[in-house]
C-alpha positions as CSV (number, residue, x, y, z in Angstrom):
1,X,-19.6,211.5,47.7
2,X,-22.0,208.6,48.0
3,X,-21.0,207.1,44.6
4,X,-18.4,204.8,46.2
5,X,-20.7,203.8,49.0
6,X,-23.5,202.7,46.7
7,X,-22.6,199.8,44.4
8,X,-24.3,199.1,41.1
9,X,-26.8,196.8,42.9
10,X,-28.3,199.6,44.9
11,X,-30.6,202.5,43.8
12,X,-31.2,205.6,46.0
13,X,-34.7,207.1,46.2
14,X,-34.5,210.6,47.6
15,X,-37.8,211.3,49.5
16,X,-39.4,214.4,50.8
17,X,-42.4,214.6,53.0
18,X,-45.5,215.6,51.0
19,X,-46.9,218.7,52.6
20,X,-50.3,218.1,51.3
21,X,-50.6,214.5,52.4
22,X,-48.4,213.8,55.4
23,X,-47.7,210.2,56.1
24,X,-49.1,208.4,59.2
25,X,-45.9,206.3,59.0
26,X,-43.9,209.3,60.3
27,X,-43.1,209.4,63.9
28,X,-41.5,212.7,65.0
29,X,-38.9,210.9,67.1
30,X,-38.0,208.2,64.6
31,X,-38.8,207.6,60.9
32,X,-39.3,203.8,60.4
33,X,-37.8,203.5,57.0
34,X,-38.8,199.8,56.6
35,X,-42.5,200.9,56.8
36,X,-41.8,203.5,54.2
37,X,-40.3,200.8,51.9
38,X,-43.3,198.6,52.5
39,X,-45.6,201.4,51.6
40,X,-43.5,202.1,48.4
41,X,-43.8,198.4,47.4
42,X,-47.6,198.2,48.2
43,X,-48.5,201.4,46.3
44,X,-46.5,200.4,43.3
45,X,-47.8,196.9,43.2
46,X,-51.4,198.2,43.2
47,X,-50.5,200.9,40.6
48,X,-48.8,198.4,38.2
49,X,-50.8,195.2,38.6
50,X,-51.4,195.4,34.9
51,X,-47.7,195.9,34.0
52,X,-46.3,192.5,34.8
53,X,-42.7,193.4,34.2
54,X,-42.9,196.1,36.9
55,X,-45.0,193.9,39.2
56,X,-42.5,191.1,39.1
57,X,-39.6,193.5,39.6
58,X,-41.3,194.8,42.8
59,X,-41.4,191.3,44.1
60,X,-37.7,190.8,43.4
61,X,-36.2,194.0,44.8
62,X,-35.3,194.3,48.5
63,X,-34.9,196.9,51.2
64,X,-31.3,198.1,51.1
65,X,-31.3,200.5,54.0
66,X,-31.5,204.2,54.4
67,X,-29.1,207.0,53.6
68,X,-29.5,210.1,55.8
69,X,-32.9,211.2,56.8
70,X,-34.5,211.1,53.4
71,X,-32.7,208.4,51.4
72,X,-34.3,205.0,50.7
73,X,-31.9,202.4,49.3
74,X,-33.3,199.7,47.1
75,X,-31.3,196.5,46.4
76,X,-31.7,194.4,43.3
77,X,-30.3,193.1,40.1
78,X,-29.2,195.6,37.4
79,X,-32.2,194.6,35.3
80,X,-34.6,195.2,38.2
81,X,-33.0,198.6,39.1
82,X,-33.1,199.6,35.4
83,X,-36.8,198.9,35.3
84,X,-37.4,201.1,38.4
85,X,-35.3,203.8,36.7
86,X,-37.3,203.5,33.5
87,X,-40.7,203.8,35.2
88,X,-39.4,206.8,37.2
89,X,-38.4,208.5,34.0
90,X,-41.8,207.8,32.6
91,X,-43.3,209.3,35.7
92,X,-45.1,206.1,36.6
93,X,-43.2,205.3,39.8
94,X,-45.4,206.1,42.8
95,X,-43.9,207.5,46.0
96,X,-44.6,205.9,49.4
97,X,-47.8,207.3,51.1
98,X,-47.1,210.8,52.4
99,X,-43.9,211.3,50.5
100,X,-42.7,212.8,47.2
101,X,-39.8,211.2,45.2
102,X,-37.6,214.3,44.6
103,X,-34.7,212.5,42.9
104,X,-33.3,209.1,41.9
105,X,-29.6,208.4,42.6
106,X,-27.4,205.7,41.3
């Protein structure tokens, strides 16, 4: 359904709230997805400071928007998005604070 909406320059992170560590970013009235994106970038920069390819990728990607209540869109070049996919498959990609990455879309 969303395949036509999301071009090859976007990547969808499907997030769920972590029941063990709920995020202070969450407001019951409104989820500020930009703050969630900032948390995602910060946590992964700290986790991958030694992995320069990932660190530089995190500097290049951009906030692409949200999809539904739990979809975070990331915008970037094919190369950058492939690096994000690769570290997700290696279980090295960190979720934003208070969330769990439940899936990665195209």
